[in-house]
C-alpha positions in Angstrom: 12.4 13.6 8.0 10.3 15.4 5.9 6.8 14.3 6.9 5.1 16.1 4.1 7.3 14.4 1.6 6.6 11.0 2.7 2.9 11.9 3.2 2.7 12.6 -0.6 4.7 9.7 -1.6 2.3 7.2 0.0 -0.8 9.1 -1.0 0.5 9.1 -4.8 1.7 5.5 -4.9 -1.6 4.5 -3.5 -3.3 6.7 -6.2 -1.5 5.0 -8.7 -2.5 1.5 -7.5 -6.2 2.2 -7.2 -6.6 4.0 -10.4 -9.2 2.4 -12.7 -7.0 1.7 -15.6 -4.7 -0.5 -13.8 -7.7 -2.7 -12.4 -6.7 -5.7 -14.6 -9.7 -7.8 -13.5 -11.7 -5.6 -15.2 -10.5 -6.1 -18.5 -11.6 -8.9 -21.2 -9.2 -11.7 -21.2 -7.3 -10.8 -24.2 -6.7 -7.6 -23.0 -5.6 -8.8 -19.9 -3.1 -10.9 -21.2 -1.6 -8.5 -23.4 -1.0 -6.2 -20.6 0.2 -8.6 -18.2 2.9 -9.9 -21.3 4.0 -6.8 -21.8 4.3 -4.7 -18.7 2.9 -7.1 -15.7 0.8 -6.0 -13.0 2.4 -2.8 -12.1 0.3 -2.5 -9.1 2.2 -5.3 -7.4 5.5 -3.5 -8.0 4.3 -0.1 -6.4 2.7 -2.4 -3.7 6.0 -4.1 -3.0 7.9 -0.6 -2.8 5.1 1.0 -0.5 5.9 -2.2 1.7 9.4 -1.7 1.7 9.3 2.2 2.0 7.2 1.6 5.0 9.6 -0.7 7.0 12.3 1.7 6.2 10.6 4.5 8.0 11.5 3.1 11.6 10.5 5.6 14.4 8.7 7.9 12.1 6.0 5.3 11.1 4.1 6.6 14.1 3.4 9.9 12.2 1.4 8.2 9.5 -1.0 6.4 12.0 -3.9 6.8 11.8 -3.7 8.8 8.4 -2.5 5.8 6.3 -4.7 3.2 7.6 -7.6 4.2 4.9 -5.0 4.2 1.9 -3.4 1.3 2.8 -7.1 -0.5 3.3 -7.8 0.6 -0.2 -4.9 -1.2 -1.5 -5.5 -4.6 0.5 -9.2 -4.6 -1.4 -7.6 -4.9 -4.7 -8.1 -8.4 -5.6 -4.6 -9.6 -6.5 -3.1 -11.9 -4.0 0.5 -11.1 -3.9 -0.5 -7.3 -3.2 -2.5 -8.3 -0.6 0.2 -10.6 1.0 2.5 -7.8 0.8 0.1 -4.9 2.4 -1.9 -6.9 5.0 1.1 -7.0 7.4 1.6 -3.4 7.3 -1.6 -3.2 9.3 -0.1 -5.5 12.0 2.9 -3.1 12.0 0.8 -0.1 12.6 -0.8 -1.7 15.5 2.5 -2.9 17.0 4.0 0.5 16.4 1.2 2.1 18.2 1.0 0.0 21.1 4.6 0.1 21.4 4.5 3.9 21.9 1.4 4.4 23.6 0.4 0.6 25.4 -3.1 1.3 23.6 -5.1 1.0 20.3 -6.8 4.1 20.4 -5.7 5.7 17.0 
């Protein structure tokens, strides 16, 4: 398990999702529709990939708590319903991981 590699992956993916040029809700209706029809919402795809990779970390999830709380929170602030549905459960999982390991919520 390479902690730095995984950490870079998550931070890069969150940076991709939160970049200004992908915030479709800030575009005109015509531009929004054109991008949606041609590419879809790439934020959603990457968000789902982050969620899937998070759950594949197994026992190693604890290595990313609390460091990934802020970046995951940034993702949930994006006003895209499916992205929020995919990322909010990660917070619960973080709390569960910490509680199972330490029996407290200090981090």
